[in-house]
Backbone as XML, in Angstrom:
<?xml version="1.0"?>
<chain id="A" units="angstrom">
  <residue number="1" name="MET">
    <atom name="N" x="11.634" y="24.261" z="53.678"/>
    <atom name="CA" x="10.934" y="23.474" z="53.680"/>
    <atom name="C" x="12.080" y="22.412" z="52.796"/>
  </residue>
  <residue number="2" name="ILE">
    <atom name="N" x="12.326" y="20.863" z="53.498"/>
    <atom name="CA" x="13.298" y="20.131" z="53.021"/>
    <atom name="C" x="12.772" y="18.840" z="51.889"/>
  </residue>
  <residue number="3" name="ILE">
    <atom name="N" x="12.989" y="19.333" z="51.036"/>
    <atom name="CA" x="12.543" y="18.245" z="49.605"/>
    <atom name="C" x="13.473" y="17.165" z="49.887"/>
  </residue>
  <residue number="4" name="PRO">
    <atom name="N" x="12.883" y="15.757" z="50.393"/>
    <atom name="CA" x="13.631" y="14.301" z="50.498"/>
    <atom name="C" x="14.364" y="14.031" z="49.190"/>
  </residue>
  <residue number="5" name="PRO">
    <atom name="N" x="15.583" y="13.231" z="49.550"/>
    <atom name="CA" x="16.119" y="13.020" z="48.402"/>
    <atom name="C" x="15.100" y="12.202" z="47.452"/>
  </residue>
  <residue number="6" name="PRO">
    <atom name="N" x="15.742" y="12.091" z="45.906"/>
    <atom name="CA" x="15.305" y="11.050" z="44.738"/>
    <atom name="C" x="14.690" y="9.432" z="45.590"/>
  </residue>
  <residue number="7" name="SER">
    <atom name="N" x="13.703" y="8.806" z="45.407"/>
    <atom name="CA" x="13.618" y="7.467" z="45.582"/>
    <atom name="C" x="14.402" y="6.799" z="44.025"/>
  </residue>
  <residue number="8" name="SER">
    <atom name="N" x="14.775" y="5.076" z="44.500"/>
    <atom name="CA" x="15.420" y="4.537" z="43.638"/>
    <atom name="C" x="14.757" y="4.387" z="42.571"/>
  </residue>
  <residue number="9" name="MET">
    <atom name="N" x="13.420" y="4.545" z="42.586"/>
    <atom name="CA" x="12.458" y="4.307" z="41.098"/>
    <atom name="C" x="12.988" y="5.278" z="40.551"/>
  </residue>
  <residue number="10" name="GLN">
    <atom name="N" x="13.054" y="6.551" z="40.894"/>
    <atom name="CA" x="12.737" y="7.914" z="40.731"/>
    <atom name="C" x="14.195" y="7.710" z="40.094"/>
  </residue>
  <residue number="11" name="ILE">
    <atom name="N" x="15.159" y="7.448" z="40.702"/>
    <atom name="CA" x="16.732" y="7.291" z="39.881"/>
    <atom name="C" x="16.494" y="6.624" z="38.713"/>
  </residue>
  <residue number="12" name="ALA">
    <atom name="N" x="16.380" y="5.181" z="38.874"/>
    <atom name="CA" x="16.101" y="4.290" z="37.862"/>
    <atom name="C" x="15.697" y="5.084" z="36.458"/>
  </residue>
  <residue number="13" name="ALA">
    <atom name="N" x="14.511" y="5.642" z="36.752"/>
    <atom name="CA" x="13.576" y="6.309" z="35.536"/>
    <atom name="C" x="14.185" y="7.451" z="35.413"/>
  </residue>
  <residue number="14" name="ALA">
    <atom name="N" x="15.288" y="8.440" z="35.669"/>
    <atom name="CA" x="15.226" y="9.586" z="35.735"/>
    <atom name="C" x="16.457" y="9.565" z="33.779"/>
  </residue>
  <residue number="15" name="THR">
    <atom name="N" x="16.243" y="10.913" z="33.336"/>
    <atom name="CA" x="17.162" y="11.080" z="32.321"/>
    <atom name="C" x="18.488" y="11.725" z="32.878"/>
  </residue>
  <residue number="16" name="TRP">
    <atom name="N" x="19.493" y="10.728" z="32.589"/>
    <atom name="CA" x="20.527" y="10.819" z="32.586"/>
    <atom name="C" x="21.586" y="11.712" z="31.540"/>
  </residue>
  <residue number="17" name="THR">
    <atom name="N" x="22.583" y="12.616" z="32.260"/>
    <atom name="CA" x="23.043" y="13.274" z="30.769"/>
    <atom name="C" x="24.281" y="13.248" z="31.348"/>
  </residue>
  <residue number="18" name="LYS">
    <atom name="N" x="25.334" y="12.694" z="29.859"/>
    <atom name="CA" x="26.438" y="12.312" z="30.004"/>
    <atom name="C" x="27.452" y="13.503" z="30.126"/>
  </residue>
  <residue number="19" name="SER">
    <atom name="N" x="28.608" y="13.541" z="30.965"/>
    <atom name="CA" x="29.336" y="14.886" z="30.698"/>
    <atom name="C" x="29.892" y="15.222" z="29.057"/>
  </residue>
  <residue number="20" name="SER">
    <atom name="N" x="30.097" y="16.530" z="28.958"/>
    <atom name="CA" x="30.784" y="16.889" z="27.690"/>
    <atom name="C" x="31.943" y="17.171" z="27.243"/>
  </residue>
  <residue number="21" name="TYR">
    <atom name="N" x="32.631" y="16.435" z="28.414"/>
    <atom name="CA" x="33.926" y="16.085" z="28.447"/>
    <atom name="C" x="34.162" y="14.498" z="28.434"/>
  </residue>
  <residue number="22" name="SER">
    <atom name="N" x="33.312" y="13.611" z="28.210"/>
    <atom name="CA" x="33.746" y="12.624" z="28.079"/>
    <atom name="C" x="34.229" y="12.164" z="27.295"/>
  </residue>
  <residue number="23" name="ALA">
    <atom name="N" x="35.279" y="10.935" z="27.276"/>
    <atom name="CA" x="35.808" y="10.421" z="26.388"/>
    <atom name="C" x="35.037" y="9.167" z="25.271"/>
  </residue>
  <residue number="24" name="SER">
    <atom name="N" x="35.339" y="8.973" z="23.992"/>
    <atom name="CA" x="34.350" y="8.003" z="23.307"/>
    <atom name="C" x="34.839" y="6.346" z="23.564"/>
  </residue>
  <residue number="25" name="ASN">
    <atom name="N" x="35.406" y="6.273" z="24.996"/>
    <atom name="CA" x="35.647" y="5.052" z="25.338"/>
    <atom name="C" x="34.459" y="4.315" z="26.490"/>
  </residue>
  <residue number="26" name="ASN">
    <atom name="N" x="33.982" y="5.528" z="26.740"/>
    <atom name="CA" x="32.690" y="5.111" z="28.001"/>
    <atom name="C" x="33.049" y="5.050" z="28.900"/>
  </residue>
  <residue number="27" name="GLU">
    <atom name="N" x="34.029" y="5.883" z="29.523"/>
    <atom name="CA" x="34.903" y="6.530" z="30.845"/>
    <atom name="C" x="34.025" y="7.508" z="30.808"/>
  </residue>
  <residue number="28" name="CYS">
    <atom name="N" x="33.089" y="7.906" z="31.604"/>
    <atom name="CA" x="32.381" y="9.080" z="31.555"/>
    <atom name="C" x="31.494" y="8.989" z="33.026"/>
  </residue>
  <residue number="29" name="VAL">
    <atom name="N" x="30.994" y="10.301" z="33.098"/>
    <atom name="CA" x="30.570" y="10.375" z="34.598"/>
    <atom name="C" x="28.867" y="11.057" z="33.692"/>
  </residue>
  <residue number="30" name="GLU">
    <atom name="N" x="27.890" y="10.548" z="34.207"/>
    <atom name="CA" x="26.430" y="11.077" z="34.110"/>
    <atom name="C" x="25.822" y="11.378" z="35.265"/>
  </residue>
  <residue number="31" name="THR">
    <atom name="N" x="24.876" y="12.417" z="34.824"/>
    <atom name="CA" x="24.305" y="13.042" z="36.304"/>
    <atom name="C" x="22.764" y="13.448" z="35.673"/>
  </residue>
  <residue number="32" name="ALA">
    <atom name="N" x="21.815" y="12.919" z="36.647"/>
    <atom name="CA" x="20.529" y="13.166" z="36.826"/>
    <atom name="C" x="20.325" y="14.608" z="38.095"/>
  </residue>
  <residue number="33" name="VAL">
    <atom name="N" x="19.516" y="15.289" z="37.382"/>
    <atom name="CA" x="19.171" y="16.693" z="38.054"/>
    <atom name="C" x="17.028" y="16.506" z="38.327"/>
  </residue>
  <residue number="34" name="PHE">
    <atom name="N" x="17.075" y="16.389" z="39.805"/>
    <atom name="CA" x="15.640" y="16.558" z="40.769"/>
    <atom name="C" x="16.051" y="17.974" z="41.377"/>
  </residue>
  <residue number="35" name="PRO">
    <atom name="N" x="14.602" y="18.132" z="41.704"/>
    <atom name="CA" x="14.309" y="19.775" z="42.597"/>
    <atom name="C" x="15.389" y="19.254" z="43.751"/>
  </residue>
  <residue number="36" name="SER">
    <atom name="N" x="16.159" y="20.191" z="44.334"/>
    <atom name="CA" x="17.332" y="20.564" z="45.087"/>
    <atom name="C" x="18.439" y="19.137" z="45.079"/>
  </residue>
  <residue number="37" name="TRP">
    <atom name="N" x="18.244" y="18.241" z="44.215"/>
    <atom name="CA" x="19.074" y="17.016" z="44.566"/>
    <atom name="C" x="19.958" y="16.756" z="42.887"/>
  </residue>
  <residue number="38" name="THR">
    <atom name="N" x="21.176" y="16.330" z="42.736"/>
    <atom name="CA" x="21.570" y="15.676" z="41.759"/>
    <atom name="C" x="22.381" y="14.217" z="42.048"/>
  </residue>
  <residue number="39" name="ALA">
    <atom name="N" x="21.891" y="13.475" z="40.922"/>
    <atom name="CA" x="22.658" y="12.265" z="41.322"/>
    <atom name="C" x="23.742" y="12.608" z="40.075"/>
  </residue>
  <residue number="40" name="VAL">
    <atom name="N" x="24.511" y="11.244" z="40.312"/>
    <atom name="CA" x="25.958" y="11.274" z="39.508"/>
    <atom name="C" x="26.726" y="9.322" z="39.458"/>
  </residue>
  <residue number="41" name="ARG">
    <atom name="N" x="26.622" y="9.044" z="38.304"/>
    <atom name="CA" x="26.614" y="7.654" z="38.208"/>
    <atom name="C" x="28.270" y="7.596" z="37.083"/>
  </residue>
  <residue number="42" name="ASP">
    <atom name="N" x="28.454" y="6.582" z="37.090"/>
    <atom name="CA" x="29.518" y="6.184" z="36.332"/>
    <atom name="C" x="28.998" y="5.382" z="35.098"/>
  </residue>
  <residue number="43" name="SER">
    <atom name="N" x="29.630" y="6.259" z="34.189"/>
    <atom name="CA" x="28.024" y="5.346" z="32.596"/>
    <atom name="C" x="28.649" y="3.793" z="32.217"/>
  </residue>
  <residue number="44" name="LYS">
    <atom name="N" x="29.952" y="3.543" z="33.052"/>
    <atom name="CA" x="29.777" y="2.396" z="32.816"/>
    <atom name="C" x="28.503" y="0.987" z="33.514"/>
  </residue>
  <residue number="45" name="PHE">
    <atom name="N" x="27.970" y="1.366" z="34.506"/>
    <atom name="CA" x="26.936" y="1.324" z="34.999"/>
    <atom name="C" x="25.925" y="1.409" z="35.627"/>
  </residue>
  <residue number="46" name="THR">
    <atom name="N" x="25.292" y="1.676" z="34.196"/>
    <atom name="CA" x="23.822" y="2.368" z="34.040"/>
    <atom name="C" x="22.708" y="1.605" z="34.684"/>
  </residue>
  <residue number="47" name="SER">
    <atom name="N" x="23.030" y="0.228" z="34.921"/>
    <atom name="CA" x="21.574" y="-0.100" z="35.476"/>
    <atom name="C" x="22.082" y="-1.018" z="36.648"/>
  </residue>
  <residue number="48" name="GLY">
    <atom name="N" x="21.463" y="-0.707" z="37.724"/>
    <atom name="CA" x="22.008" y="-0.945" z="39.091"/>
    <atom name="C" x="23.057" y="-0.805" z="39.813"/>
  </residue>
  <residue number="49" name="GLY">
    <atom name="N" x="24.054" y="-0.046" z="38.987"/>
    <atom name="CA" x="25.133" y="0.386" z="39.591"/>
    <atom name="C" x="25.237" y="1.326" z="40.564"/>
  </residue>
  <residue number="50" name="PRO">
    <atom name="N" x="26.150" y="1.677" z="41.652"/>
    <atom name="CA" x="26.065" y="2.554" z="42.180"/>
    <atom name="C" x="26.020" y="3.980" z="41.903"/>
  </residue>
  <residue number="51" name="LYS">
    <atom name="N" x="25.037" y="5.193" z="42.752"/>
    <atom name="CA" x="25.246" y="6.217" z="42.352"/>
    <atom name="C" x="25.238" y="7.040" z="43.671"/>
  </residue>
  <residue number="52" name="LEU">
    <atom name="N" x="25.672" y="8.073" z="43.358"/>
    <atom name="CA" x="26.000" y="9.313" z="44.495"/>
    <atom name="C" x="24.755" y="10.214" z="44.169"/>
  </residue>
  <residue number="53" name="VAL">
    <atom name="N" x="24.202" y="10.633" z="45.550"/>
    <atom name="CA" x="23.081" y="11.237" z="45.961"/>
    <atom name="C" x="23.392" y="12.666" z="46.108"/>
  </residue>
  <residue number="54" name="VAL">
    <atom name="N" x="23.795" y="14.191" z="45.817"/>
    <atom name="CA" x="24.459" y="14.821" z="46.757"/>
    <atom name="C" x="23.167" y="16.017" z="46.488"/>
  </residue>
  <residue number="55" name="THR">
    <atom name="N" x="22.915" y="17.028" z="47.685"/>
    <atom name="CA" x="22.458" y="18.290" z="46.998"/>
    <atom name="C" x="22.810" y="19.073" z="45.792"/>
  </residue>
  <residue number="56" name="SER">
    <atom name="N" x="21.738" y="19.885" z="45.419"/>
    <atom name="CA" x="22.238" y="20.105" z="44.318"/>
    <atom name="C" x="23.522" y="21.616" z="44.691"/>
  </residue>
  <residue number="57" name="GLN">
    <atom name="N" x="23.280" y="22.419" z="45.996"/>
    <atom name="CA" x="24.127" y="23.008" z="46.395"/>
    <atom name="C" x="25.888" y="22.457" z="46.350"/>
  </residue>
  <residue number="58" name="ALA">
    <atom name="N" x="25.760" y="21.260" z="46.997"/>
    <atom name="CA" x="26.882" y="20.377" z="47.506"/>
    <atom name="C" x="27.495" y="20.178" z="45.901"/>
  </residue>
  <residue number="59" name="PHE">
    <atom name="N" x="26.719" y="19.723" z="44.899"/>
    <atom name="CA" x="27.205" y="19.216" z="43.640"/>
    <atom name="C" x="27.332" y="20.532" z="43.248"/>
  </residue>
  <residue number="60" name="THR">
    <atom name="N" x="26.812" y="22.322" z="43.418"/>
    <atom name="CA" x="27.395" y="23.194" z="42.677"/>
    <atom name="C" x="28.911" y="23.595" z="43.378"/>
  </residue>
  <residue number="61" name="ALA">
    <atom name="N" x="29.045" y="23.190" z="44.313"/>
    <atom name="CA" x="30.368" y="23.474" z="45.356"/>
    <atom name="C" x="31.255" y="22.409" z="44.694"/>
  </residue>
  <residue number="62" name="LEU">
    <atom name="N" x="31.321" y="21.415" z="44.548"/>
    <atom name="CA" x="32.254" y="20.265" z="44.151"/>
    <atom name="C" x="32.689" y="21.101" z="42.856"/>
  </residue>
  <residue number="63" name="LEU">
    <atom name="N" x="31.753" y="21.429" z="41.634"/>
    <atom name="CA" x="32.062" y="21.767" z="40.301"/>
    <atom name="C" x="32.558" y="23.296" z="40.440"/>
  </residue>
  <residue number="64" name="THR">
    <atom name="N" x="32.389" y="24.236" z="41.317"/>
    <atom name="CA" x="33.066" y="25.101" z="41.341"/>
    <atom name="C" x="34.347" y="25.111" z="41.811"/>
  </residue>
  <residue number="65" name="GLY">
    <atom name="N" x="34.625" y="23.906" z="42.915"/>
    <atom name="CA" x="36.306" y="23.904" z="43.377"/>
    <atom name="C" x="37.013" y="23.062" z="42.430"/>
  </residue>
  <residue number="66" name="VAL">
    <atom name="N" x="36.424" y="22.429" z="41.759"/>
    <atom name="CA" x="37.144" y="21.543" z="40.114"/>
    <atom name="C" x="37.624" y="22.499" z="39.555"/>
  </residue>
  <residue number="67" name="ALA">
    <atom name="N" x="36.906" y="23.315" z="39.084"/>
    <atom name="CA" x="36.949" y="24.477" z="38.159"/>
    <atom name="C" x="37.793" y="25.526" z="38.252"/>
  </residue>
  <residue number="68" name="ASP">
    <atom name="N" x="37.861" y="25.585" z="39.654"/>
    <atom name="CA" x="38.675" y="26.923" z="40.210"/>
    <atom name="C" x="40.246" y="26.375" z="41.025"/>
  </residue>
  <residue number="69" name="GLY">
    <atom name="N" x="40.264" y="25.007" z="40.696"/>
    <atom name="CA" x="42.064" y="24.250" z="41.060"/>
    <atom name="C" x="41.834" y="24.367" z="43.150"/>
  </residue>
  <residue number="70" name="SER">
    <atom name="N" x="40.404" y="24.317" z="43.895"/>
    <atom name="CA" x="40.494" y="24.458" z="45.087"/>
    <atom name="C" x="40.567" y="23.152" z="45.518"/>
  </residue>
  <residue number="71" name="LEU">
    <atom name="N" x="39.929" y="22.192" z="44.940"/>
    <atom name="CA" x="39.699" y="20.908" z="45.197"/>
    <atom name="C" x="40.944" y="19.944" z="44.390"/>
  </residue>
</chain>
């Protein structure tokens, strides 16, 4: 069963988590986790700014690639 991506209303109401590697100058990445999907945004654009929504599997692959140096 394919779960559709979250709606813009769900994204707006989501609980966003700031990266633990974020600097104190607000140049950070934030994520919101949904069933089967992860949304990513720049913390400078919290209201109405662009968000990237990818499958949780793709987000995990991205993090793995960054961590192991393959990306």
